C-alpha positions, 0 to 999 in steps of 0.5 A: 607872350610878353612874359615869354619875350622878357625871358628871351630878352634876359636869356639871350645876353647870357647865351652870347656871353657863354658863346664868346667865353667858349670861343676864348676858352678853346682858343687859349686851350689850343694855343697853350698846347702849342698845336699846329696853328692851322688846326688852332685857326680851324677850330676857332673858325668852326666855333665862330660859324657853328657855335653849338655844333662846333663846341660839341665837335671840339669836346669830341674831336678837339682834345690832344692826348699825345702828351698824356699817352693814352697807352703807357708803353714805358716799363713794358718788357718787350718795348724796353728790349726793342729800345735797347736793340734800337740803341745798339743798332744806332751804334752799329750805324755810327761804326759803319757795320750795318750796310754792305750795299752802297744804295742802302748806305745812302738810306742810313739817315732814314734807318737811323731816324726810324730807330730813334723816333720809334725804336723800329729795329732793323730786321734782316733775313725776312721773306716777304710776299706782296699781296695784291687785292682781297682774293690773294690776301685772304687766301693767304690769311685763311691758309695761315690760320688753318695751319696755326699750331700754337697761337693766333693774334689778330688786330683789325680796325674793321671786323665784319660779321659777314661772309668773310668775317663769318668764315674766319670766325669759324676757323678761329673757333675751330682752332681753339678746339684744337688747343690754339690760343686766339687773341683778338682786338677790334676797334670799337668805332671801326667795328661798331656794327659788331653787337654784344652777341658776337662778342659773347659767342667768341668768348664762349668759344674760348677766344680772347677778344677785346674792343679797343678804346670803347666809346661809352659815356662818360669817357666818350669825348676822350676816346672817340677821336683816337682810333686803332687803324692797325691791321695785324695778324700773327700766326705762331710767331712765324708768319705776319700780315700787315697792310690796308685790308680789313676783314669784310666782304667789300675788301673782296667784292668791292661792295658798292664799288666796281672793285676794291684795289688794295695791298697787303704784306705777308712777312716771314722772318724776324720782322714778325717779332717786331710786329708782335711787339706792336700787338703786345703793346695794344694787348696790354692796354686792352687786357692788362696782360703782358705777352712776354713769353718767349714762345710769342717771340720765337728765334727764326733762321734766315728765310730770305734777304729782305730788310724791314723796319716795322714802324708803329705810331699813334697817341702812345708814341713820342714822335709821329714816326710814320709821318717823319719816315715819309718826310725823310723818304721823300726828302732823300729821293733822287729819282722818283717817289710814287704814292698810292693812297685813298685819301690825300690830306697831308700836313704841311711837312709832307706837303712841302717835302713833296713839292720840294722834291718835285721842283728839284727834279724828282719824278713825284706821282700821286695816285688817288681814287676818282670815287671815294667812300667818304665825301668830305675827305674826297673833296678835301683831297681834291683841294690839294691837287692844283698846288701840287700840279703847280709844283710839278707833282703828277696827279692821277685818278684811279678809275677802276673801282676804289683805290684803298692801297697805302703804298709808297715806293722810292728810288728802286730801294724803299717800299712802304706798305701799311695802314697809314693814309696820306692824311692828318688823322693817320699821321697824328691821331690814329694808331697805325703801323707801316713796314718800311722795306729796304730791298731792290726786288720788292721796290721794283715789284711795287713800282711795276704794280704802280704803273699797272694801276696807272693803266686804269687811271687818267692823269689830271691836267693843269690845263683842264683841272682849273676848268671844273665847276665853281661850285666844286671848288667852293665845296673843296675849299670848305672841306679843306678848311676842316681837313685838319680836324677830320 
């Protein structure tokens, strides 16, 4: 025992030294990267209070790869073409040739911002259909898949091999038999339940399927924190889908929840080509094959009058385009901003924009679910409510099941539907894609739906919210502390 104690006495100083060096190393590393100070402080505190676990977490989740560009976009012909089109449209904006409606003219700064930070080309002549909930969404998706003649491109964060996933799988296999090209990307973490036999079955059927950023050693620590959260479907280059729904039964039947409230968007028109460009970039990354054939970007006659910008952001983009678009939308609002989101953990820029708008007289309302599918994020979301209420932002809890809808509507003219949540991860780390819609009719439709959802919700009162149990406030505060790391 004495020998063992001597060994422990010798080892302990080395452990302390290694512990101190690791904290100093992480602090210097994060400071030199010029990160958000809040994130730097959060990581240092995690390391101090959880020395071993904290350091492991930093290796897995603390590395910033935006500057390194996990996906190299430059040189891709589709991206180069979008860049040229975006610059041409910026010139048209400067010359006053882009808009005819006064209301749209007021949003020119937002349009130009998205052109500059994401090469989000403005497309006009689109026909859009807002799909509420899983039944309507998957009915439309399955119909489009069954009518496919040339190619099908799917990209989903979650693809489950359950009843819904199985049905879509069989449709895809049949389409290959009919001569349709099928390409499919699933996120390796989001779809981790898919096993090797599933991939083998799909490939043997002629479906080209890849897992995005596989989480395998030794590259685990450089990839696990950057997930492809996009939900994209393109059929024959003429029909596209984007929004909040993944492929799994719970998006229809609610799973463990009473119901699952979600929103998706069906697009017909030129915006499908810009959605296809996002898929093509991701496809090049997973397959090293560039989809530049004209058949994947067909010319289409005008099908409607809705104007759309498809904005993609992630570690591969120069700027956090979706987040910047949100900030500009809120900052320019004159009447109202209505937001539906499953998680509310905004960064400082979005948080400040919402407070400034509300305190300046804009009607700002945020709808989040009462019950969540993630405990820590739910607690963290609650930690923001008091300061938002203090700034005159109205907050609501959705009570009828789980709200997973990711929608923002502004001033009867801007509607935003997509995959990005109102949180750090979606704005800064995940690969996301949102549709920014400039159309009065669609904005009014989203506004009406928002108020319909409020009927199944209750408003959080500034008088009663502070009265909840102290233990809940403590848990929320700790969750808030690590929210920049989630």
